[in-house]
Structure formats: structure tokens, C-alpha cells
C-alpha positions as CSV (number, residue, x, y, z in Angstrom):
1,M,-131.8,-27.3,53.4
2,S,-128.5,-28.0,51.9
3,V,-128.2,-28.0,48.4
4,A,-125.7,-30.2,46.3
5,I,-125.0,-30.0,42.4
6,I,-124.5,-32.9,40.2
7,E,-123.1,-32.5,36.3
8,L,-124.5,-35.4,34.8
9,N,-121.2,-36.7,32.4
10,D,-120.4,-40.6,32.7
11,A,-116.7,-39.7,31.9
12,G,-116.8,-37.8,35.6
13,I,-119.8,-37.1,37.3
14,C,-118.9,-33.7,39.0
15,C,-121.3,-33.3,42.5
16,V,-120.5,-30.0,45.0
17,N,-122.0,-30.2,48.1
18,D,-122.6,-26.5,49.8
19,R,-119.6,-26.4,51.4
20,G,-117.8,-26.6,48.0
21,D,-116.3,-30.5,48.6
22,L,-116.0,-31.5,45.1
23,T,-116.6,-35.6,44.3
24,V,-116.0,-37.0,40.9
25,S,-117.3,-40.3,40.2
26,P,-116.6,-41.9,36.5
27,G,-119.4,-44.0,34.8
28,Y,-118.6,-47.4,35.8
29,A,-120.7,-49.6,37.9
30,L,-119.4,-53.3,39.1
31,L,-121.6,-55.9,40.0
32,T,-121.0,-58.0,42.9
33,P,-122.2,-60.4,45.8
34,E,-122.8,-58.1,47.8
35,G,-124.6,-55.2,45.7
36,I,-123.4,-52.6,43.7
37,T,-119.9,-50.7,43.1
38,T,-119.7,-47.8,41.2
39,G,-117.4,-44.9,40.3
40,E,-113.4,-45.1,40.8
41,A,-113.4,-48.5,42.9
42,A,-115.2,-49.8,39.5
43,L,-113.3,-48.4,36.7
44,Q,-110.2,-49.8,38.7
45,R,-111.6,-53.4,38.2
46,A,-113.3,-53.2,34.9
47,Y,-110.9,-55.2,33.2
48,L,-110.0,-57.4,35.8
49,E,-113.7,-58.7,35.7
50,P,-115.2,-57.4,32.5
51,Q,-118.3,-59.5,32.1
52,Q,-119.8,-57.8,35.8
53,S,-118.9,-54.3,35.0
54,F,-120.7,-52.0,32.9
55,N,-120.4,-48.2,31.7
56,Q,-123.2,-47.3,29.6
57,Y,-126.0,-47.1,31.6
58,W,-126.4,-43.7,31.7
59,W,-125.4,-43.2,28.1
60,Q,-128.3,-45.9,28.2
61,L,-130.5,-45.0,30.8
62,N,-133.5,-47.2,30.2
63,L,-135.4,-50.1,32.4
64,S,-134.6,-52.7,30.1
65,P,-133.5,-56.1,31.2
66,L,-129.5,-56.7,31.9
67,A,-128.3,-59.5,29.5
68,V,-126.9,-61.0,33.1
69,T,-128.9,-61.8,36.1
70,S,-128.1,-60.0,39.4
71,K,-130.3,-59.8,42.8
72,H,-129.0,-55.6,42.9
73,A,-129.6,-54.9,39.5
74,R,-132.3,-55.8,36.8
75,H,-131.4,-52.8,34.6
76,Y,-129.2,-49.5,33.6
77,A,-131.4,-47.7,36.2
78,D,-130.6,-49.8,39.1
79,M,-127.0,-48.6,38.5
80,A,-127.3,-45.1,37.9
81,Y,-129.5,-45.2,41.3
82,A,-126.4,-46.8,42.9
83,Q,-124.2,-43.7,41.5
84,L,-126.9,-41.5,42.6
85,L,-126.8,-42.9,46.1
86,A,-123.3,-42.9,46.5
87,L,-122.4,-39.7,45.7
88,H,-124.9,-38.6,48.1
89,R,-123.4,-40.6,50.6
90,D,-119.9,-38.9,49.7
91,S,-121.2,-35.3,49.5
92,G,-122.1,-35.0,53.1
93,H,-126.1,-36.4,52.9
94,P,-127.7,-32.7,50.8
95,E,-130.9,-32.4,51.2
96,Q,-131.7,-31.3,47.7
97,V,-129.8,-31.8,44.1
98,V,-129.5,-29.4,41.0
99,F,-128.8,-31.3,38.5
100,A,-126.6,-30.1,35.2
101,V,-128.2,-32.4,32.6
102,P,-126.3,-32.9,28.8
103,G,-127.7,-32.2,25.7
104,S,-127.9,-36.1,25.0
105,F,-130.8,-36.6,27.6
106,D,-134.0,-37.2,25.8
107,R,-137.5,-36.9,27.8
108,G,-137.3,-40.3,28.6
109,Q,-134.1,-40.7,30.4
110,L,-135.1,-37.3,32.5
111,S,-138.4,-38.9,33.6
112,I,-136.0,-41.8,34.7
113,L,-133.5,-39.9,36.8
114,L,-136.7,-38.0,38.5
115,G,-138.5,-41.3,39.4
116,L,-134.5,-42.6,41.2
117,V,-134.8,-39.2,42.5
118,K,-138.3,-39.9,43.6
119,A,-137.1,-42.9,45.7
120,S,-134.0,-41.4,47.1
121,P,-132.7,-39.4,50.2
122,F,-132.8,-36.3,48.5
123,E,-135.4,-34.5,46.4
124,A,-134.5,-32.7,42.7
125,T,-134.7,-29.4,42.9
126,G,-133.6,-28.1,39.7
127,L,-132.8,-29.2,35.8
128,V,-130.7,-27.6,33.8
129,D,-129.0,-28.0,30.5
130,A,-125.1,-28.3,31.8
131,A,-123.7,-26.0,28.5
132,V,-126.0,-23.6,28.9
133,A,-125.0,-23.8,32.8
134,A,-121.6,-23.9,31.8
135,A,-121.5,-21.0,29.5
136,S,-123.5,-18.5,31.7
137,R,-120.2,-17.3,33.3
138,S,-118.3,-17.0,30.0
139,D,-117.4,-13.4,28.5
140,A,-118.3,-14.8,25.0
141,T,-121.0,-13.4,23.3
142,G,-123.0,-14.0,19.9
143,T,-123.9,-17.5,18.5
144,L,-121.3,-20.1,20.8
145,V,-120.6,-23.7,20.2
146,H,-119.9,-25.6,23.7
147,L,-118.7,-28.9,22.3
148,D,-118.4,-31.6,25.4
149,I,-117.3,-35.0,25.3
150,Q,-118.9,-38.3,27.5
151,L,-117.7,-41.8,27.7
152,H,-119.9,-43.1,24.7
153,Q,-120.5,-39.8,22.8
154,T,-119.7,-36.0,21.7
155,V,-122.1,-33.5,22.9
156,I,-122.5,-30.1,20.7
157,T,-124.8,-27.5,21.6
158,R,-125.5,-24.5,19.9
159,L,-126.2,-21.3,21.9
160,E,-127.4,-17.6,21.5
161,V,-126.1,-15.1,24.0
162,T,-127.6,-11.8,23.9
163,Q,-129.1,-10.7,27.9
164,Q,-129.6,-14.3,28.0
165,I,-128.0,-17.6,27.2
166,E,-130.4,-19.6,25.3
167,R,-129.9,-23.3,23.8
168,T,-130.6,-23.1,20.3
169,G,-130.1,-26.9,19.3
170,V,-128.1,-30.3,20.5
171,E,-126.1,-32.2,18.0
172,I,-125.2,-36.0,19.3
173,I,-121.3,-37.7,17.6
174,S,-122.2,-41.4,18.5
175,N,-119.2,-43.2,19.2
176,V,-117.0,-40.3,19.1
177,G,-116.5,-40.7,23.2
178,L,-113.4,-40.9,25.3
179,K,-113.8,-44.9,25.7
180,A,-113.5,-44.6,21.9
181,F,-110.5,-42.5,22.2
182,H,-108.8,-44.7,24.7
183,D,-109.7,-47.8,23.8
184,L,-108.1,-46.6,20.2
185,W,-104.8,-45.4,21.9
186,A,-104.4,-48.7,24.5
187,Q,-104.6,-50.7,21.6
188,Q,-102.0,-48.5,20.1
189,I,-99.5,-48.7,22.4
190,A,-100.1,-52.6,23.4
191,N,-99.3,-52.9,19.5
192,Q,-96.0,-51.2,20.5
193,F,-94.9,-53.6,23.0
194,I,-95.9,-56.7,20.7
195,R,-93.6,-55.4,18.5
196,Q,-91.0,-54.2,20.9
197,Y,-90.8,-57.3,23.4
198,R,-93.5,-59.5,22.1
199,Y,-95.7,-58.9,24.9
200,D,-99.4,-58.2,24.4
201,P,-100.6,-56.1,27.5
202,L,-104.2,-56.6,26.7
203,H,-104.4,-60.6,26.2
204,T,-104.8,-60.7,29.9
205,A,-107.2,-59.1,32.1
206,A,-104.1,-57.8,34.7
207,G,-102.5,-56.5,31.8
208,E,-105.2,-54.6,30.6
209,Q,-106.2,-53.1,33.2
210,Q,-102.8,-52.2,34.3
211,L,-102.2,-50.2,30.7
212,Y,-105.8,-48.7,30.9
213,N,-104.9,-47.5,34.7
214,R,-101.7,-45.5,33.2
215,L,-102.9,-44.5,30.5
216,P,-104.4,-41.3,31.5
217,V,-101.7,-40.5,32.8
218,W,-99.5,-41.0,29.8
219,L,-101.9,-38.6,28.0
220,S,-102.1,-36.0,30.4
221,A,-98.0,-36.0,29.9
222,L,-98.5,-36.0,25.9
223,Q,-100.6,-32.9,26.2
224,G,-97.2,-30.9,27.0
225,Q,-94.6,-33.0,25.6
226,A,-94.0,-34.5,21.7
227,E,-93.0,-37.8,23.5
228,I,-92.7,-39.7,27.1
229,T,-91.5,-43.0,28.3
230,A,-94.4,-45.5,29.0
231,E,-93.6,-48.3,31.4
232,L,-95.7,-51.8,32.1
233,D,-95.2,-54.7,34.5
234,S,-95.4,-58.1,33.0
235,P,-94.8,-61.8,34.2
236,Q,-91.5,-61.6,32.4
237,G,-90.1,-58.4,33.8
238,H,-90.2,-54.7,33.2
239,Y,-91.1,-53.1,30.1
240,R,-90.8,-49.5,28.8
241,L,-91.3,-47.8,25.5
242,V,-91.2,-44.5,24.1
243,L,-95.1,-43.0,23.3
244,T,-95.2,-40.4,20.7
245,R,-98.1,-38.1,20.2
246,T,-97.7,-38.2,16.6
247,E,-98.3,-41.7,16.5
248,L,-100.7,-41.7,18.9
249,L,-103.1,-38.9,16.9
250,A,-102.3,-41.0,13.6
251,S,-104.4,-44.2,15.8
252,S,-107.7,-42.0,15.9
253,A,-107.4,-39.5,13.1
254,S,-110.9,-40.9,11.8
255,R,-112.7,-39.8,15.1
256,F,-110.8,-36.5,15.3
257,Q,-112.1,-35.8,10.8
258,L,-115.7,-37.0,12.4
259,L,-115.3,-33.8,14.9
260,Q,-114.2,-31.7,12.6
261,S,-116.3,-32.3,10.1
262,K,-119.4,-31.7,12.4
263,L,-118.1,-28.3,13.4
264,S,-117.3,-27.3,9.7
265,D,-121.1,-27.8,9.5
266,L,-122.1,-26.0,12.5
267,K,-119.2,-23.1,12.5
268,T,-120.4,-21.0,9.4
269,N,-120.1,-17.5,10.4
270,G,-117.5,-17.4,12.7
271,E,-119.2,-18.6,16.1
272,T,-117.4,-19.4,19.1
273,L,-116.0,-22.7,20.0
274,L,-115.9,-23.6,23.7
275,L,-114.3,-26.7,24.3
276,S,-115.3,-28.6,28.2
277,H,-112.3,-29.4,30.5
278,R,-112.7,-32.9,29.6
279,A,-113.1,-32.3,25.8
280,A,-109.9,-29.8,26.1
281,Q,-107.5,-32.9,27.8
282,L,-107.6,-34.9,24.7
283,P,-104.1,-34.5,23.4
284,G,-103.9,-32.8,20.3
285,I,-107.3,-31.4,20.4
286,R,-105.3,-28.3,19.8
287,E,-104.0,-29.5,16.5
288,Q,-107.5,-30.7,15.5
289,L,-110.2,-27.7,16.7
290,A,-108.4,-24.7,17.1
291,P,-109.0,-22.0,17.7
292,F,-111.5,-22.6,20.7
293,A,-111.8,-21.4,24.1
294,T,-111.3,-23.9,27.0
295,L,-113.6,-23.9,30.2
296,D,-112.6,-25.0,33.4
297,E,-113.9,-27.8,35.4
298,S,-116.6,-26.3,37.8
299,A,-117.9,-24.1,34.6
300,A,-121.1,-26.4,34.6
301,I,-121.3,-26.0,38.7
302,T,-120.2,-22.6,39.0
303,G,-122.8,-21.1,36.3
304,C,-125.8,-23.3,38.6
305,R,-124.2,-21.7,41.9
306,H,-124.9,-18.3,40.4
307,H,-128.0,-18.9,39.3
308,L,-129.6,-21.0,41.9
309,E,-132.2,-18.8,42.5
310,V,-133.7,-19.1,38.8
311,I,-132.6,-22.8,38.3
312,I,-134.3,-24.0,41.7
313,G,-138.3,-24.6,41.6
314,D,-141.1,-27.0,43.0
315,P,-139.7,-30.6,43.4
316,E,-142.9,-31.6,42.4
317,N,-143.1,-29.8,38.9
318,L,-139.5,-29.6,37.5
319,H,-138.7,-27.6,34.4
320,F,-135.8,-28.2,32.4
321,I,-134.1,-25.2,31.9
322,T,-132.3,-24.1,28.6
323,R,-131.7,-20.5,29.0
324,L,-130.3,-18.4,31.3
325,P,-129.4,-14.9,32.3
326,C,-125.9,-14.1,31.4
327,K,-124.9,-12.8,34.5
328,P,-125.2,-14.1,38.2
329,V,-129.1,-13.1,39.4
330,A,-128.6,-11.1,42.7
331,T,-130.2,-11.8,45.8
332,G,-133.6,-10.8,46.7
333,T,-133.9,-9.8,42.1
334,A,-134.1,-13.5,41.0
335,T,-137.7,-13.9,41.8
336,A,-138.7,-10.7,39.7
337,A,-135.8,-11.9,37.1
338,A,-137.5,-15.5,36.8
339,S,-141.1,-14.3,36.3
340,E,-140.4,-12.8,33.3
341,Q,-140.8,-14.1,29.6
342,T,-137.3,-14.2,28.8
343,Y,-136.1,-16.6,31.9
344,E,-139.9,-18.6,32.7
345,P,-139.1,-22.2,31.9
346,E,-142.0,-22.9,30.5
347,P,-143.3,-25.8,28.4
348,Q,-141.5,-25.9,25.0
349,P,-139.9,-29.0,22.9
350,D,-136.5,-28.2,25.8
351,T,-138.6,-28.3,28.7
352,L,-139.6,-30.8,31.2
353,S,-142.7,-31.0,33.4
354,K,-143.0,-33.9,35.6
355,A,-147.0,-34.0,35.7
356,S,-147.4,-33.5,32.3
357,A,-146.5,-36.6,30.6
358,A,-148.9,-39.7,30.7
359,A,-147.4,-42.4,32.9
360,T,-146.8,-45.9,31.4
361,H,-145.0,-47.5,34.6
362,L,-145.1,-47.7,38.1
363,L,-141.3,-47.6,40.4
364,Y,-141.5,-49.9,43.2
365,R,-138.3,-50.5,45.3
366,H,-136.2,-49.6,42.3
367,R,-138.5,-51.6,39.3
368,A,-140.7,-50.0,36.7
369,Y,-143.9,-52.2,36.3
370,A,-146.0,-51.4,32.7
371,I,-149.4,-50.0,34.0
372,G,-150.6,-51.6,30.5
373,N,-154.5,-51.8,30.6
374,R,-154.7,-52.8,34.2
375,L,-152.0,-53.1,36.9
376,A,-153.6,-54.9,39.8
377,I,-151.2,-53.7,43.2
378,T,-151.9,-56.5,46.6
379,R,-149.5,-57.2,49.7
380,D,-148.2,-60.2,49.9
381,G,-146.0,-59.9,53.6
382,D,-143.8,-57.5,53.6
383,Q,-143.8,-56.6,49.7
384,L,-146.7,-55.4,46.9
385,R,-147.1,-57.7,43.9
386,F,-148.2,-56.6,40.5
387,T,-150.6,-58.5,37.9
388,H,-152.0,-57.7,34.5
389,G,-155.6,-58.3,34.4
390,V,-158.7,-58.9,36.7
391,G,-158.3,-58.8,40.9
392,G,-156.1,-56.8,43.3
393,D,-157.9,-54.6,46.1
394,C,-155.9,-51.5,44.5
395,C,-155.8,-51.6,40.4
396,L,-154.3,-48.9,37.8
397,I,-156.6,-48.8,34.7
398,R,-155.7,-46.9,31.5
399,E,-158.4,-44.9,30.1
400,Q,-158.0,-43.5,26.8
401,D,-154.9,-41.5,27.8
402,S,-155.0,-41.4,31.3
403,V,-154.9,-43.3,34.0
404,Q,-157.2,-43.6,37.2
405,L,-156.1,-45.2,40.5
406,R,-159.2,-47.8,41.9
407,T,-159.3,-48.8,45.1
408,A,-161.9,-48.8,48.4
409,S,-158.7,-49.1,51.0
410,A,-158.4,-46.2,53.5
411,A,-154.8,-47.5,53.9
412,V,-154.1,-45.8,49.7
413,T,-153.0,-42.5,49.5
414,V,-152.6,-40.8,46.5
415,E,-150.4,-37.8,45.5
416,G,-152.2,-36.2,41.9
417,D,-155.3,-36.6,40.8
418,P,-156.6,-39.6,41.2
419,T,-158.9,-39.9,38.2
420,D,-156.1,-38.7,35.7
421,L,-152.3,-40.1,37.6
422,R,-149.5,-38.6,35.7
423,A,-145.7,-39.2,35.3
424,G,-144.9,-37.7,38.7
425,D,-147.3,-38.6,40.5
426,S,-147.2,-41.4,43.2
427,L,-149.3,-43.7,46.1
428,Q,-148.5,-44.6,49.2
429,I,-149.7,-48.0,50.4
430,D,-149.2,-48.7,54.1
431,G,-145.9,-47.2,53.9
432,D,-144.7,-48.5,50.4
433,Q,-144.1,-45.6,48.0
434,L,-144.8,-45.9,44.3
435,D,-143.8,-43.5,41.7
436,L,-145.9,-43.3,38.4
437,I,-143.4,-42.8,35.8
438,E,-143.0,-42.1,31.3
439,V,-140.4,-44.7,29.7
440,T,-140.3,-43.8,26.0
């Protein structure tokens, strides 16, 4: 079977298929009359259509109703699902996917992710902590502090390296994400245009989109230069000005101070600091946080590839892996290595078993329905209807900490124990699949 690896980081979700083809998709979604557009195409219109643009759906992956009304998306999970389908299509329709997931994902978000996969045309065959996978190929030893930046937060992961590499702690710094830096720098640049030309590029949607489109190019140039020339087109003409790295960094000093403060608390004994390629691309990061080692763009994907036989498990009972061997496992020896206590993903606080959590919701056609005390399911034409209370040829009943299936219909089949349904189990009703998930 073809296996793809997806590294979930909304600053740029990376997907590599078994041919080595890389797809990078920023965590942006745009609601259109035709559906949900995600990735770069959505980012290119984010400031032109701000009311229809979303970029928080991976950070706050949940099933809460959206503030806007759309027939294509009821909650953030629908947007995440649309992006997963787009990545699956663009990577050649792989049959299986291994997910490298940031330590910021909680158990509820992992459950939702697995619920989305159950409704997708591929299987999830592995879940691994992205920092563990990325650092597993590093030559560093001892205690490591891995820093990665997402769109809306920074995730710092503490790792211990012996014969294995193991996650021992996760710290999340909210509001210190790539978008926060970009917003500060965009405002600082806009202020310069206002001072020199009395032109505010953030005053119009077109000007704002143009500035944000060019910002990554300017930031990349400022990594190696003290100053560059920035140019923008406006209705009044073509404007240019000089951007200096010093002024840019001054506008974001408070964000860097938060990073420095948190790292000072974590690095008390000379631990090695590892920066993801995303974090290392921030202008001025070397002056602010040095010394550190930088991981390349494919570090997490490469780590997954070298440990596939340890990571891949039973799709019906996946575990969230937070420790790996430090060296790649040779084919033929992986089973033995994985069976050792050192590498066995036993259930623990950092481990997720799809079958261990009590189900709270039923996922049907990308929408979740709370089970409550009793959820009745009835056929209405070509779709199913859900009501709470009495009635229904088929129903789910909560008895203390378990969910039970009650039905006399031969058209209903179940994967799991019908007297104790858990998150990860599923029902089939006349060809319609319904997945049980946990929402916390």
C-alpha cells in the first residue's frame, strides 16, 4: 500500500508521498459558494475576503459552530477535513497516512483528527509526536529543547536522548506565532509607507493582500542583509522604501522576549536548543536565541520514514507515539525493537488509544451529533436523521460510562462492542457510515 507522511503544522502543512513528492499547504481556508478552498489559494485571498477567510481551525480544532453560516462548513473540523482531502488529492491519493502531530494537540483534538480520517478515503496508520520524529535523526545527545512555531503559537518540546529519544514535556506559548510576527512587521512597514508617502497599504483589501503576499520575500532577504528595498503598487503610483532589520526587530521585541524568558526557564543545565526550519527563518532569530542547531525542512518527515515500522500500527487501535529509537530501525528487526518495553507505545498520559475513550458524539457526513442520554437514528430518504429522546428504529443509549446500541434492524452493523461502544468504533446503516468520537 502507498503511504504518505503528513506533518501537521498550520504554518505550512507538509505532505510527502511514497515517491518523495512534497506538498506544502498553509493552514488557511476560504469559504466560497462552491465549497472550501484551502492552502496557498486560500492564503492569496485571505485579506481580499476577510469575512470568508479562516486560519485558526487547526490551532482550535473543534466541533463548535462557526459564527458564519455556510452550507459547506459548520465548524473548524470541516475546514480541516477539506484540507486533508486536498492534500490527499495533491499527493496522488495515498492509501495510508502517517501523521506527525505537534505536542500542542490535546486528546480531544487527536480524537477529532482520527474521526475525520475515518470519513476520508485513506487510513491513518500512525501517530507520532512531530518534535520526537524531527529530532530522532539529530546527532545531539542528552537533553534537547525543540522549538517550533505555528501560525498562532510556539511549541517547545523537552526531549531526553539515550538509546531512544523521548518526549518529557511540552510548553506552549500562546500568541507567539508566525501570524503575530507577520502582523507586527506588516504594521511597521505600513507605518513607513504612511510616513514617506501618506499611503497606508493596510487601508484597502487589495493593498493589505499585496503587502502580505510580498512580506515573506522581504523577510527572507532580511535574514542575510541589514536592509533591503521594499516596493508596493498603489492607485497613486509605485512606491519604494528601505526596510532595515533593526527597525523590524524592534517592533517585535516583546514577542522575542517571551521566547527568551521561556527558554531561560527550560534551559537550566546547558541543554541543546533545536530550532525547526520554520523558527530558524524568522529574521533576527540568531541574534535573539543563539546558540542553537537548526533542523532542515524535512526533519520530521525523514524521522518518520526511518522509523515507519515502529510507528505504523493497527488503524483500529492507534497509539500516539512519543518516543523512538535514536537510530533508524533496519527492515526485519523493527518488530522486535517495537516489542521491547523501551519502544512499546503503552497507554500513558502521552498516548492515545482510539478504543479507550468513551464516545460522546456520532460523526455523520462530517457533522458531529452529541449522543447525550439517548440519540435516536431514523432514515429520511437518502440520509439519516438524529433526535434526542424516544423513537427511532436504532438508538444509542448512555448507561453510566458506556454507550450501548439498541436496534432490531438487520440493516445495522457495528464495529466494536454494541454493549460498550467507544471512540473509534463505527456503525453501518444501509451503507451509511457513522463514527463514534470523543469530544472534550
